[in-house]
Residue, then its C-alpha position, 0 to 999 in steps of 0.5 A: m455477110k460473105s463477101i463475094s470475089r468479083r470472079n465469081f461475082l461475073r462468073s455467077s453472073a454470066l451462068g444467070l445470064s446464059a440460063a436466061a437466054l437459053t430460054a427455049c421457046t415463046v408463045a405469043t397468041t394473037n387474033g388466034v394465030t400462034t407463033i413459036t420462037l424458038n431459041v437456036a441454041k436450044v436446038k443446036n443443043y438438042g441435035q448435040a445431045g443425040l449425037n452425043a448419045a449415039a456415041t456413047v451407046t457406039s461406043y458400048l458396041s464397037s468391041f462386039p462383032a455381033l452387035a456391028p449392025y446395031a452399030l451401023a444403023i445408030t450411026a446412019a442414024a447420027k449421020a443423018l442428024s448431023v446433016a441435019l443440025g448442020a444444015f440448020s446451024t448453016a442456015a441460022g448463022s447468028t441468029l439467036t432465035i427462029t419463028y417455027n411457023d414459017a415453013t423453011w424454018k419449020t421443014r429444018v426444026d422437024s428434019i432434025l426431030t425425025d432424025l432424033d427419034t429415028l436414032a432414039a429407036a435405033i438405040e432401043s433396038a440395039i440394047a433390046g438385041s444386045g441380049s447377054i453380050l454386053s455386061a449389066s453395068v453397060i446396058a445400065d449406063a446405055r439405058t440411061a443415055d437412051n432415056a435421056l435422049a427420050t427426055i430431050i425428044s419428049v421436051f423438043k416435041a412439048l416445045l413444038g406442041v407435037s403429039d409425042a405418039r410414045a408417051p404414057v396415056g395419059r401422061a404426055f409431056t406439056r409445055d406447061m410442065l416444062l416451064v416449070g421444070a417438071p420431069v418427063p413421065r416417062t423417064g423420070m429425067t428433067e430437061a436439065k438432068a438430060l442434057a447433063v447426062l449427055g454432056v450437052r451444057 
């Protein structure tokens, strides 16, 4: 049997604990009332993933004046997301979980989700509008970031029980699919892969 050092044991234990601690949500139904409890760190991670996607794509556009309008739209959407995420983080403080059914928390969480949707639309518009200005490899990288963001949005909506209008007919991503680590049908990416692509650990 291979021996394991104390350092490796502690590191692997910590990784296991952090993964367990980051369970995205719990859903409980009592007397016909469903309560959704969200992990604050996960909500922050989703918001940060959006900001990272925006930074990645605008870095590709920045050298091309013809693409400045797209970069400005992405920057504006990212700024709105940053404000919403900051307000959420300040309100949460050291709180580990929140109840989505609470009207105030629902408003804050929905604001982040709305801003992520707006940001994704701006990024998709930039990719579609770049024509032949960007190289094929840059377009591929931008599409990877875009798909990762679309994955995070689908996961977020599934957690909240929100309908995803952009999901293929009959192929909506569900909370049950997320719990077993299934990929989002529209993008082929899992939540873990999308977060990794966008630099969120």
